[in-house]
N, C-alpha and C positions, 0 to 999 in steps of 0.2 A: 490403425494397425495395418501393416502390410502383410499379405499372405502369399506365400510362394508354394505352388503346386507342381508336381512332377509326375509324369505317367510311367516312370521307372522303365526307361528303354522301351516305351510303347507296349508295355505289358498289360496296360489297363486303359479302357476308354474313359476319357474325362471330358465332360461338357462344361467348359469354363464359362461359357456365356450363360447357361442356365443357372449355374452356381452363383455367378456374379449377380444376376437379376434377382435371385432369391435373397441373397444377403443384403442387397440394396434396399429391400423392403422389410428387412428384419430389424426390429428396434434394438439399438445398441451394437449391431454387427457392422463390419466394414467389408466392402468389396474391393478395396485397394489392392492392386497386385494381381488380381484374378483375370486380367486381360490376356495373360500369357500362360500357356501350358508348357512347362519345361520337360525335356526328355531325359537329360542326364545332369541334373542340378548338382549332384554330388561329385561329378567328374568334369566333363567337358564344359558345362555351363556354370561352373563354380563362380565365375566372374559375376554372374547375375546376383548370386547371393551376396558377394562382397559389395556390390554397388548398393544393394538394399541395406546392408549392414552400415555402410558409411552414411546413409541418409539420416540415421539417428531415429528413424521410426521404430515403434514396437514391431517385432517380427514374429510371425507364425509360419513354421515350415511344416508342410504336410508330409513329413517323413520322420519316422522314429528310428529306423535302422541306422541311419548315419548321423544321429544327433551329436555324438561325440566329435565326429569330423567337423560338423558345422560350428560347434563351439570353439574348437581349436582354430578353425579358419577365421572366425570372428576376432580372436585374439591376435592373429597374425595380420589382420587387415588394418593398415595405417588409416587413422581418422575414424575408425569405428568405435563407438562406445563399448566399454567392457560389459561383460554379462552382469556384473554387480550394479552398473549404472542403468542398464537396459536389458532385462532378462529376455531370452529367446525361448519361445514355446514350440512344442512339437505335437503333432497329431497324426495318428495312424489312419490313413484312408485306403491303404493298399490291401492288407489282410482283412480289414474291417468291411470292405465292400468292393474294391477294385479287382481283387483276385477272387472271383466268384462266378458261377454260371449266370448269376443275375447282374453282372457288372453293368450292362447297358441300362438296366432299370434302377441302378443304385444312386443316380444323381441326387434325388431328394435326401437320401441318407448322408451322402458326402457333404452336402450343404449343411445339414444338421450338425454333423460332427465338427465342421469348421466353425460354425456359429457358436457352438458350446465351448470350443477351445479358445475362442476370443473373449470369453467372459473374464472379468477381473479375478485375480487370485483370491482365495478365501482369506478372511481376516486371520492374522496369526493367533495361535492358541498358547495357553500357558504350557510350560515345559516341566519335565521331571528330570532331575540330574542324578547321575551315577558317578562315583569317583573310585577308581581302581588303581591301587599301587602295584598290582601284578603279583600279589601273594596267592599262589595256587595250591590247593590241596589235591593230591592224586590218591584215590582210594582203589586198592586192588591187591592182587598177589604181587610178590616181589619182582618176578621177571617182567610182567607187563608194566607195572608201575615204574620200574626203573628205566625201561625202554622209553616210556612217555616222558619221564623226568629228564632223560638225556636230550630229548628233542625240545624241551621247554626251558631247560636250565640256563641257556645263554641269554635269555631275554626275561624270564620270570623268576620270582623267588619261590622255589619249589619246596613243598613238604609232602611226605608220603605217609599214608596210613595203611598198615597191613592188618587185615582182619583175620588171617589164618596163616598157618605155616605152609611152606612150599616155595620153591624157587630160590633165587639167590640175590642177596644184596652185594654190591661191589665192595671190595676190601677197603677202598678209600671212602671216608665219610665225607660226601660232597653236599649233603643237605639233611635237614632233620628228618628222622624216620620215627614214626610212632607205631604202636601196635595196640589193638583193642577192637572191641565190637562197637560199631557206630550205633548210637541210641537216638540221636536227633540231628537233623540237618535242616536249617531254616534260613531264610533271608533271600538276598538277590545280589546282583552284580555289585561288588564293592562292600557288601555287608552280610556275608554268610557267617552263621554260627554253627560250628560242628561240635558235637558232644559225643564222647565215647567212654566206655569202661575199659581201663587198662587191666586186662585179666591175665596176660602172659607172665609166667614166672620170671622171665628175663627182662630186666629193665634196660631198654635200648639206650638210654642216656648214660648208664654206667658201663654198659658193655663195650669192651675195647676191641671186639672182633678178633681176639687172639686165637679163636677156634679150638681152645682147649676142651670146651664142653662137647663140641662135636666129635672130637677124637675120643673122648672118654665115654660117651653114652653107649651102653651095650645094646640098646634097642634101636639105635639110629633114629631116635625120636626128636633129635635136633638137627636142623640143616642150616644152610647158609642164609636163610631168612632170619636166623637167630630167634626162632620161635620154637616153643616146645609143643610137639604133637601129643597132647595129653591122652589121646586114645591109645597111643603106642607106649607111653611112659609106664614103667613098672615100679616106680618109686625107689629105684636104687640110690638115687641122689648123689651119684658119683660126680655129676656136673657141679653140684653145690661145693663139693670139696675142692675141685680143681679151680673153681672161681672164687676161692676164699679171699684172695688179695683184693680183687675188684669188688666183690660183694654184689654182683649184678643179678644173681639168681636167688630167688626166695619163693619157695612153694607155699609159704604160710601167709604171704602178703594178701590182704583183702583187696578186692577190685577197687581201683581208684577212678572216680569220675574225673574226666578231663574235658575242658571246654576251651576252644580256641576260635579266633575269628580269621576269616580268609576273604579275599576278593573274588576268587574263582574256584570252581570245583570241577575236577575231571573224575568221573565215577566209572571205574572199569570193572565193576562187578556184574554178575548176571542179571540181577534185579536192580532197577534204579531206586534211588532214595526218594524221588518224587514220582508219584504214579499218575498225576493229572496229565491231560493231553498237552498242555503248554507249561513246561517247567520254567522256573525263574531264569531270567537272563543271567548269563555268567555260569550256569550249570550245564555241563555236557555229559551225557551218558553214552558209553560205547560198550557193547557186549563183547565178552572175551572172544578172540579169534577174528574179529572184523577189522582187518588191518587197514582197509580203505577208509572206514569210518574213523579209525584212530588218527590217521594222517589228516583227515579233514578237521577233526576236533582240535588237533595240535595247531593247525593253521589258524583256526578261529580264535583259540585262546591266546595265541601270541600277539594278537592285535588288540586285545581287551585291556589295555592300560591307558590311564589318563582320565579325562572327564568326558562324559557322554550325556547328551540331552536327548530326550524323546518327548513327543507331545503328551500332554495330559488329555486323554481321549474323551473323558466324560465330564458331565456336570451332575451334581447330586443336590436335590432339593428335599431336605428332610421333611418339610411340612406336607409334602405330597405323598410321602412314602406310606404304603399300606402294609408294611411288613409285620408290624405287631403293635399291640396296645395292651398295657397292663400284663405284660409277659404272656399274652395269648398270641399264638402265631397266626398270621394272616397270609398275605402273599409272600411266597418264598421263591418265586420264579427266577430272580436274578442270582440268588445263591446257588440254585440247582444247575443253572445253565453255564455258569462261569467255568471255563476249561483251565484257567490259570490259578484257581483257588485264591483269587484276589478279593473276593467279597465274603464278608463274615457277618453273621447276625449279632446284633447288640440289643436283643429284645429284653435282656435282664438289666440293661442300663438305660440307654437313650431310647430304646424301642425301635430304632431304625436299623440301618446296616452300616458297615464300614468298608470302604473300598481302598485297598492299598495301591496307590498309583504306580509304585515300583514293580509290582507284580502284574499289573494290567498290561495286556498285549494289544489292546485296541480292537478286539474283534467286534465289540458293540452288541453282542448277543444279549447282554443284560438290558440294554436300552430298547431292544426289539421286543423282548418279552414283558417289559415293565408296562403294566396296564394304565398307570396313572400319569406317567411322564416324569416321575421323580428322578429317574436316571435318563439323561439326554446325551446323545452323541455329539461330540464337538469337533470332529476332524474329518470333514467339515461339519458345521451345524446344519440342522434340518432346513432352515431358510435358504442357505447357500446351495445345498444339494437339490432342494426343490426348484430353485431357479435354473439349475442345469437341466433338470428334467423337463421343465416347461419350455426351455429354449430348444432342446432336442426335438421334442414332440411338435412344438409349434412351427419350427423351421421346416421340419419334415412335411407337415401338412401344407404349409405355405408353398412348398415346392411341388405339390401335387401328390405327395405320398399318401398311402392309405393303409389302415390296419396295422399300425406300428406295434411291434413287440419290443418292449424295453428289456434288454438282457443285462442284468446286473452281474458283474464279474470282478474279481479281485485284481489289483494292479500288478500282482506278482504271478502266481501260478495260473490264475484265470486268464490274464493277458497272454501268457505263453501258450496256453491251450488254443486260444483263438488265433494267435499268430501261426501256430502249427496247422490249424485247420485251413487257413488261407493259403499257406504254402502247399499243403496237400492238394487243394483244389486247383492250384496252378499246374500241377503235373499229372494228377490222377483223374482220369475221366469219370471214375466212379464216385468221386467226392464233389459235392455241389458247392460247398463253401457257405459263408453266412448269407442267408436270403436277404434280398433287398429291403424287406420290411423289418428286419431285426436291427435295432439300434443298440449297440453296446454302450453300457454305462460303467465306467471304471470307478471303483471305490477301493478304500483301503482294505476292507474286509466285507464279504457278502453278508455276514450275519448282522451287520450294522444297519441294514435297511429292512424295515418291517411294514406292517399293515397300514400305517398312516401314510407313508410315501407311496406304497403300492396303490391304495385306493385313490390317493390324490392324482397319481399318474393316469389311472383309468378315467377319472373325472376330467382330466386335462386333454383327453383324446387318445390315449393309448388303447390298443385292443387287448393286449395281454402283457403280463409281467413274467419274465423268466429269470431264474437265479442259477448261475453256473457254479456247481460245487466241484472242488478238486480234493486232493489229499491234504489240503490245509485245514479243512473243517473238521472239528471234533464231532463225534457221534451225536452229542447232545445238541449241536447246532442244527444238524439235519432234522432232528425231532422237533426242535423249537420252530424252525422255519416251516416245516410241514404242518404243524399245529396252527401257526399264524395264517398260512395259506388256506387251510380248511375253514377258518373263520371268515376270511375275505371272500372265498368262493361261495360260502353259504349266503352271505349278504347279497352278492351279485346275482346268484341264481334265484334267490328269494325275490329279488326285484324284477326278475323276468329277463335278465340279460342272458342270451343263449350262448352255449359253448363253455369251454374251460378257459378261465382267464389267468390262472396262476400255475406255473410249472417249475419243478425242480429238475435241472439237467445235471448229469454227473459225467465228469471226465477226469479220472484220477491221474492218468498219464496219456501219452500219445497213442497208446494202443486202443484207447476208447474213442478215437476221433471219428471212425466210421459210424459208430452208434450215435455219437453226438450229432453228426451231420444229418443222419436220418431223423433224429428226434426233433431237430429244429425246423424241419419242413412239415409243419402241421397246419391245418386250416385255421384261419383267424376266428376269434370269438367276437361276439357282438359288443360294440362299444357305444358310447353316448352319441346322440345326434349332434349336439352342440357342445364343444369343449368349454370347460370352466375357465375363468380368468383369475381365480383367487391365487394368492401367494401362500406357499407353505409357511406355517407359523412355527415359532420356537416351541410353543406348547403342543405336545402330541395330541391331547384331547381336542384342542381347538382345530387342528388340522383335520382330525377325523370328523368333527362336526361339519366343517365346510365341505369335505368330500361327500359325506353322507347326504347332506342337503341337496347337493347338485345331482348325485346319482339318483336320489329319490325323485327329484323334479324331472329327470330325463328317463325315468324307469319305464320300460315297456309294459310292466304289469305292477302298478303300485299296490302295496299290501299294507295291512295294519301291524302285522307282527311277523317276525322271522325267527324261527328257532335256531339257536347256535349250538355248535358242539361244546361240550363242557370243558374240555382241555383248552386252557388259555383264553377263555371267553373274556373279552374286554367290556362287554355290555350285559345287562340283565336286570332282573328285578329281584326283590325279596318277597317271599310268600310267608305271611304271618298266620299261624294257627290261633285264631281269636279265642278259642276255647281254653288254650293254655296261657296265652299272654296275660300278664298281670299289670302291664303298663309300668314296669319298673324303670324303663328307659335306659337300661344298661347298654343296649345296642346303640343308642344315640351317642353316648360317651365314647364308645369303641370305634365308631365310624370315622375313618381318617379323611374322608372325601366330602363330608357334609351332605351325604346323600340321605341320611336319616336325620330327622329333626323332631323336636317336641313342639308343643304349642303352649306358650305361657298363659293363654286365656282359657284353655280347656284340656282335659286329659286325652290327648291325641298323639298318635305316632304318625309322622308325615314323611314323605319320601319324594326325592327328585331323581328320577331314573337315569337321567343323563349323567349324573355324577357317580353312579355306582360302577365300581371296577371289579366287582365279584371277588373281592379279596377273602370273604368269609369270616371276617372278624366279628361281625354281628351274630352270625350263626354260632360261632364258638363261644362267644361271651354270654349269650342268652341263658340264664339259669333255668329257665323252664323248657328249653329245647323247643321253642315255639317258632323258630325261624329256619327256613330253608332257602337256598339260592336257586334261581331259575334263569339260566343263560338265555338271552333273547335280544333282539333289536326291535324295540317298540316304535312304530312309525305312524300311529294313529294321528288323525288331524294334520296330515302332511308333515309329521315329525315334530309338531309343536307340543304334543301331549307329554313326550318324554322329558321336555325341558321345564315342565310346570310341576309345582308341588301338589301332591295328592295325599289323601288320608288313607293309610293302610289299616289303621285300627283306632277306634275310640271307645272310651268306657264311661259308664255312669259314675260321677264322683260320689264318694262316700261322704256323708255329712256327720259331723261330730254329734254324738248322742246327747251332749250336754248343752252346746251353744248353737248347733246347727251349721257351723262353718264347714264348707267343703274342704276336704283334704284327702289325698290318695284316691284310690278307686275302689268300687265295691268289691271287685274280684280280688284285688291285692289285700284288702283288710280281711275279707272272709278267709282267704288262704292263710294269712298270718294267724288268725284266731284258731283255725283248724289245726295248724301245725303245733301251736303252743297249748292246745287244750289239755294235754296230759301232763304238762310241766307243773311242778309243785309251786313255782314262783308266780304262776299266772292262774290263780284260782279266785273265785269270788269277785271282790271289788277290783283286784288287779287285772282280771280278765276283762272286766268292763272298761278299764282304762285304755285298753288296746283300741277301743272304738272311739276314743276321744282325740281331739287335736292336742298338740303339744302344750298349749297354754292351759287348757282345761284339765289336762292330766296332772299338771303341777298343782293347780288349785284344789283338785279333788284329793290329792295326797295330803295336803296340809289341812284340809277340812275333815279328814277321817280321824276320829279320836283313837281308833284301834291301830292306826298305822305307826310302825316303829321308824323313827327318823334318826339320822346321825346326831342331830342336836340333842336328842334324848339320851344318848349314850354317855 
């Protein structure tokens, strides 16, 4: 791969030699093209880009501002392969490091960003398709809805739903108009279902808009929206008489439920039909009076016709899901955190969850809070993102960088905030810009990266992890990320690593840049002495185990046990009240992670702590209320103890009073006998049979001359 770098009219210092030497020793990286620092690659030196394009080599241009220009220039260069044949990549080194007060110390970071940009593209993922024919429902009052319809009607098939009287419809009937109270709206782009009750006495299909009813109504209860304001109507019914020929007005008509399908919805009411943070694609809500938002909505909706594909962002493994068993609710974290209402419980059927890919917006918060790894992010998957993280940190350290902070940000709003910060640092002496030790990591959404990648990055040599939040994130994302960070910080602090390693930074808009700039300039936390070399795994728990093993091996203060916060704890033990436990083993059947197990050879309840995800199903299933959860990270014996099976409780077996064969436990049989002692069916010999094994119970029944049997009837 050939890399072209430019100092943007000498606005940033670039040490091409140092970058080239670092990349030359970085596995998989290329130093080709780094012998020259261009000054105006997008203008006067554009010929250098064209020569590189004609070479046919893979190209990486260290400029994102002029990416469109370079792509067009490639197409205009005779002999250069097309972008389809040979993609051109771009990486931002200017706002990410060159425009900063630390620019002269940013060479290790710039080398790391270039090395990461040279990595192969992620494997393609499955896609989800939407098909829209352009049939749009506009909901609102007559004036606003008709104004929107006029802007949409030349390109889309418009229908209008009026929920109340007021305003005016045009005299000409240009599109279908319905009236009624919306009762349900569900679906997504290309597949919305709208249901409403037609309660207006005027049937708009029969109405000829002759306006006779408006002229006749003595209360002015009817206007040009052709709706009756029932609060003003005094039941004179003059309108019914003048509409006798058309028969459009009927005050005795029962409310009629109506259901229609639409591809798009423009909701112009004060309160939206969807209250979640991320409404379905194809639905746009605009509050009354917001003309700018209405104009933007119209522009958006006009382009939503045809077939659209988006990535399927997640993978779901039902066998790992700890959501429910036997209709008992366990882990509900993914359902609670989803801002798009794309995840629903199916505990009454399959026992797992259902994710609707058409509603999923790819935030990845569900995969972050999932303790078992049943939900995994796929855009990109964990191994691919882990390789980027290792490349960033490894190249940075190889170039002499120290105390790296990995700053996770979204590729949309997050990237814009960092670009604005770099631009501000260029002209404002009070703004520092991104510190040289802060390595930006661009992802689709910040909520998609959680404790497994964070701890893996710390194990691989990062000092800290920062997550940049903008106005994109739903409130529940902030809560979930904060809870995950509390878990990770408890582990690192418990192991003796000094300082604060996890940070949430906020910059909702450019007015927050000064605060963000100050927040990023914080002292580094203590990291590992020797970076780990493991690769991030597809299985979340496997990555956590690898990271924990390395962090424990490097720990300044090894300990046997670390207490964890209860909220979102991914690790822990179960505590059994042996005085209550009857060894019924209901908890074993309920455990989805094989953390709890029985012993076929003896009445024992056994446990592998590494497998426990603290879902609580055992606690909720136990009929004796003998189990409680205890969040913790158990690290005894160098972490080996938590991976081994241990006995939580064992009981003395009950022996059949007739044959002596062991069955059940003493505590379980005694409890059963005590509970049934007052029951009329279990008196005398019947009570004694409760103490026998199944075989002896049958023999005893048939050997008792006083026993009444079905065959005797």
